[in-house]
VEXFIDO-396335 format. One record per residue (C-alpha): residue number from 0; chain; x, y, z. Coordinates in steps of 0.2 Angstrom, whole numbers, plus 5000, padded with zeros to 4 digits. Example, Ala and Ser with C-alpha at 12.3 -4.5 7.8 and 13.67 -1.06 7.14 Angstrom:
BEGIN
<atom 0,"A",<5062,4978,5039>>
<atom 1,"A",<5068,4995,5036>>
END
This chain:
BEGIN
<atom 0,"A",<5344,4989,5037>>
<atom 1,"A",<5351,4996,5021>>
<atom 2,"A",<5357,4987,5007>>
<atom 3,"A",<5376,4993,5003>>
<atom 4,"A",<5382,4983,4984>>
<atom 5,"A",<5399,4986,4978>>
<atom 6,"A",<5399,4987,4957>>
<atom 7,"A",<5417,4983,4951>>
<atom 8,"A",<5422,4985,4932>>
<atom 9,"A",<5440,4977,4933>>
<atom 10,"A",<5448,4982,4916>>
<atom 11,"A",<5464,4977,4909>>
<atom 12,"A",<5474,4990,4918>>
<atom 13,"A",<5463,4997,4929>>
<atom 14,"A",<5450,4996,4943>>
<atom 15,"A",<5434,5005,4943>>
<atom 16,"A",<5419,5002,4957>>
<atom 17,"A",<5405,5010,4964>>
<atom 18,"A",<5396,5012,4980>>
<atom 19,"A",<5377,5008,4978>>
<atom 20,"A",<5365,5009,4995>>
<atom 21,"A",<5347,5004,4992>>
<atom 22,"A",<5349,5009,4973>>
<atom 23,"A",<5358,5025,4976>>
<atom 24,"A",<5376,5028,4969>>
<atom 25,"A",<5384,5036,4987>>
<atom 26,"A",<5402,5034,4981>>
<atom 27,"A",<5415,5030,4966>>
<atom 28,"A",<5433,5027,4966>>
<atom 29,"A",<5447,5019,4954>>
<atom 30,"A",<5464,5011,4956>>
<atom 31,"A",<5478,5001,4949>>
<atom 32,"A",<5482,4984,4953>>
<atom 33,"A",<5496,4988,4961>>
<atom 34,"A",<5488,4995,4977>>
<atom 35,"A",<5473,4988,4984>>
<atom 36,"A",<5471,5000,5000>>
<atom 37,"A",<5457,5011,4993>>
<atom 38,"A",<5446,4996,4985>>
<atom 39,"A",<5448,4989,5002>>
<atom 40,"A",<5441,5005,5012>>
<atom 41,"A",<5427,5004,4998>>
<atom 42,"A",<5422,4987,5005>>
<atom 43,"A",<5418,4995,5022>>
<atom 44,"A",<5401,4990,5027>>
<atom 45,"A",<5396,4982,5007>>
<atom 46,"A",<5384,4965,5009>>
<atom 47,"A",<5389,4961,4991>>
<atom 48,"A",<5400,4964,4977>>
<atom 49,"A",<5396,4962,4957>>
<atom 50,"A",<5410,4960,4948>>
<atom 51,"A",<5414,4964,4928>>
<atom 52,"A",<5432,4959,4926>>
<atom 53,"A",<5442,4955,4910>>
<atom 54,"A",<5460,4957,4919>>
<atom 55,"A",<5472,4942,4918>>
<atom 56,"A",<5472,4928,4930>>
<atom 57,"A",<5483,4935,4942>>
<atom 58,"A",<5475,4952,4944>>
<atom 59,"A",<5457,4942,4945>>
<atom 60,"A",<5465,4930,4958>>
<atom 61,"A",<5472,4944,4969>>
<atom 62,"A",<5455,4953,4967>>
<atom 63,"A",<5446,4939,4974>>
<atom 64,"A",<5460,4937,4986>>
<atom 65,"A",<5456,4955,4991>>
<atom 66,"A",<5436,4953,4993>>
<atom 67,"A",<5437,4935,5002>>
<atom 68,"A",<5447,4945,5014>>
<atom 69,"A",<5435,4958,5019>>
<atom 70,"A",<5422,4942,5020>>
<atom 71,"A",<5412,4951,5004>>
<atom 72,"A",<5401,4938,4994>>
<atom 73,"A",<5404,4942,4975>>
<atom 74,"A",<5396,4939,4960>>
<atom 75,"A",<5406,4937,4944>>
<atom 76,"A",<5397,4942,4929>>
<atom 77,"A",<5400,4935,4911>>
<atom 78,"A",<5391,4940,4893>>
<atom 79,"A",<5374,4930,4891>>
<atom 80,"A",<5361,4927,4876>>
<atom 81,"A",<5351,4941,4883>>
<atom 82,"A",<5347,4954,4894>>
<atom 83,"A",<5330,4964,4895>>
<atom 84,"A",<5330,4969,4875>>
<atom 85,"A",<5349,4969,4871>>
<atom 86,"A",<5352,4952,4862>>
<atom 87,"A",<5369,4943,4858>>
<atom 88,"A",<5372,4940,4840>>
<atom 89,"A",<5392,4934,4845>>
<atom 90,"A",<5391,4915,4839>>
<atom 91,"A",<5397,4911,4856>>
<atom 92,"A",<5389,4923,4868>>
<atom 93,"A",<5399,4920,4883>>
<atom 94,"A",<5416,4925,4873>>
<atom 95,"A",<5410,4943,4873>>
<atom 96,"A",<5420,4953,4884>>
<atom 97,"A",<5408,4956,4897>>
<atom 98,"A",<5415,4974,4899>>
<atom 99,"A",<5409,4977,4882>>
<atom 100,"A",<5392,4966,4886>>
<atom 101,"A",<5388,4978,4903>>
<atom 102,"A",<5392,4994,4890>>
<atom 103,"A",<5377,4988,4877>>
<atom 104,"A",<5366,4985,4891>>
<atom 105,"A",<5367,5002,4897>>
<atom 106,"A",<5369,5011,4880>>
<atom 107,"A",<5352,5001,4879>>
<atom 108,"A",<5345,5009,4895>>
<atom 109,"A",<5352,5026,4888>>
<atom 110,"A",<5344,5027,4871>>
<atom 111,"A",<5332,5019,4859>>
<atom 112,"A",<5340,5023,4844>>
<atom 113,"A",<5354,5013,4835>>
<atom 114,"A",<5371,5018,4845>>
<atom 115,"A",<5388,5014,4841>>
<atom 116,"A",<5396,5009,4860>>
<atom 117,"A",<5415,5013,4858>>
<atom 118,"A",<5428,5009,4873>>
<atom 119,"A",<5444,5016,4870>>
<atom 120,"A",<5455,5010,4884>>
<atom 121,"A",<5471,4996,4883>>
<atom 122,"A",<5461,4989,4868>>
<atom 123,"A",<5448,4999,4860>>
<atom 124,"A",<5433,4992,4854>>
<atom 125,"A",<5418,4998,4843>>
<atom 126,"A",<5402,4988,4845>>
<atom 127,"A",<5385,4991,4836>>
<atom 128,"A",<5368,4990,4842>>
<atom 129,"A",<5354,4992,4834>>
<atom 130,"A",<5337,5000,4836>>
<atom 131,"A",<5328,4986,4842>>
<atom 132,"A",<5342,4980,4855>>
<atom 133,"A",<5351,4969,4842>>
<atom 134,"A",<5371,4970,4846>>
<atom 135,"A",<5377,4966,4827>>
<atom 136,"A",<5392,4963,4830>>
<atom 137,"A",<5411,4976,4835>>
<atom 138,"A",<5428,4976,4833>>
<atom 139,"A",<5443,4976,4844>>
<atom 140,"A",<5461,4986,4838>>
<atom 141,"A",<5473,4991,4849>>
<atom 142,"A",<5472,5004,4861>>
<atom 143,"A",<5486,5020,4860>>
<atom 144,"A",<5498,5014,4873>>
<atom 145,"A",<5497,4999,4863>>
<atom 146,"A",<5500,5006,4846>>
<atom 147,"A",<5512,5016,4854>>
<atom 148,"A",<5522,5002,4862>>
<atom 149,"A",<5521,4994,4846>>
<atom 150,"A",<5530,5006,4836>>
<atom 151,"A",<5544,5009,4849>>
<atom 152,"A",<5548,4991,4852>>
<atom 153,"A",<5546,4987,4834>>
<atom 154,"A",<5555,5001,4824>>
<atom 155,"A",<5573,5006,4825>>
<atom 156,"A",<5569,5024,4822>>
<atom 157,"A",<5555,5027,4832>>
<atom 158,"A",<5558,5033,4850>>
<atom 159,"A",<5547,5036,4867>>
<atom 160,"A",<5543,5054,4863>>
<atom 161,"A",<5526,5064,4867>>
<atom 162,"A",<5519,5069,4850>>
<atom 163,"A",<5505,5082,4845>>
<atom 164,"A",<5489,5077,4834>>
<atom 165,"A",<5492,5088,4817>>
<atom 166,"A",<5488,5086,4799>>
<atom 167,"A",<5504,5088,4791>>
<atom 168,"A",<5516,5080,4805>>
<atom 169,"A",<5534,5088,4803>>
<atom 170,"A",<5542,5077,4816>>
<atom 171,"A",<5542,5059,4822>>
<atom 172,"A",<5534,5061,4839>>
<atom 173,"A",<5520,5070,4830>>
<atom 174,"A",<5518,5057,4817>>
<atom 175,"A",<5518,5043,4828>>
<atom 176,"A",<5505,5051,4839>>
<atom 177,"A",<5495,5060,4822>>
<atom 178,"A",<5495,5042,4813>>
<atom 179,"A",<5487,5033,4829>>
<atom 180,"A",<5473,5044,4832>>
<atom 181,"A",<5471,5041,4815>>
<atom 182,"A",<5467,5025,4815>>
<atom 183,"A",<5457,5023,4830>>
<atom 184,"A",<5444,5037,4826>>
<atom 185,"A",<5446,5028,4808>>
<atom 186,"A",<5441,5012,4815>>
<atom 187,"A",<5429,5020,4825>>
<atom 188,"A",<5422,5031,4810>>
<atom 189,"A",<5421,5016,4798>>
<atom 190,"A",<5410,5006,4810>>
<atom 191,"A",<5398,5021,4813>>
<atom 192,"A",<5396,5022,4794>>
<atom 193,"A",<5392,5002,4794>>
<atom 194,"A",<5379,5005,4806>>
<atom 195,"A",<5371,5021,4799>>
<atom 196,"A",<5369,5011,4781>>
<atom 197,"A",<5362,4996,4792>>
<atom 198,"A",<5350,5007,4802>>
<atom 199,"A",<5346,5020,4788>>
<atom 200,"A",<5350,5034,4799>>
<atom 201,"A",<5364,5043,4808>>
<atom 202,"A",<5366,5032,4826>>
<atom 203,"A",<5373,5039,4843>>
<atom 204,"A",<5389,5037,4847>>
<atom 205,"A",<5394,5036,4866>>
<atom 206,"A",<5413,5035,4871>>
<atom 207,"A",<5418,5029,4886>>
<atom 208,"A",<5438,5024,4894>>
<atom 209,"A",<5454,5033,4897>>
<atom 210,"A",<5457,5038,4879>>
<atom 211,"A",<5440,5044,4876>>
<atom 212,"A",<5443,5062,4879>>
<atom 213,"A",<5459,5061,4869>>
<atom 214,"A",<5451,5053,4854>>
<atom 215,"A",<5434,5064,4854>>
<atom 216,"A",<5441,5082,4846>>
<atom 217,"A",<5448,5072,4832>>
<atom 218,"A",<5435,5059,4829>>
<atom 219,"A",<5423,5073,4818>>
<atom 220,"A",<5407,5061,4822>>
<atom 221,"A",<5393,5069,4834>>
<atom 222,"A",<5396,5058,4849>>
<atom 223,"A",<5397,5060,4868>>
<atom 224,"A",<5410,5054,4882>>
<atom 225,"A",<5399,5042,4896>>
<atom 226,"A",<5413,5038,4906>>
<atom 227,"A",<5401,5025,4917>>
<atom 228,"A",<5395,5013,4906>>
<atom 229,"A",<5401,4996,4911>>
<atom 230,"A",<5396,5001,4928>>
<atom 231,"A",<5378,5005,4924>>
<atom 232,"A",<5376,4989,4914>>
<atom 233,"A",<5383,4981,4929>>
<atom 234,"A",<5370,4990,4942>>
<atom 235,"A",<5356,4985,4929>>
<atom 236,"A",<5361,4967,4931>>
<atom 237,"A",<5365,4966,4949>>
<atom 238,"A",<5347,4975,4950>>
<atom 239,"A",<5338,4961,4941>>
<atom 240,"A",<5346,4949,4948>>
<atom 241,"A",<5342,4956,4965>>
<atom 242,"A",<5323,4959,4961>>
<atom 243,"A",<5322,4942,4951>>
END
């Protein structure tokens, strides 16, 4: 009898999931926290679920209720001190966001050299993974939408309006968008430079998250988009627990 597992990446604003049957990815989906119908359909025939959740308590409780209503047993994962060759340098390892932890595990499976793991979502994180698998640390800054909200809410002369990224903005809308993208790309480039200095060679750079494609053209670094890093990490942890 085949074994079907659902992997869930529950972010701050959206859910992503993948159905894995006997180790093979069969289907993927996504949604937000206003409509659970797509996720409920994805749970049909699922024997177990593995969750990496950084959502609010209210969203986590709602997700747990959907899983319980479907009769699907769920494992809720957290960051640990180590997984395989990946070692967590956080002072308190479990304080590291589980999404960041899963992305680091997936990044290590993808490459053996030093790598900067960037998630450009509600918040932007840039995490440094050394060539020997040590997670050195990382930064968290507000993402695109949060930066826009801060400017719109905290200044009298900035109104919500679509802008374009340009070197020398000549409108407020363009100035806002260009400044935000410059700030986010600057944070990524600084962490990249720190990791390059530590490693002695240019590291890899993997980008995930909903704003990754928006930032990539302005980054000025050899980077690649890896949109399913968190799910890939969950899959590895789930497989290890199943076989272990």
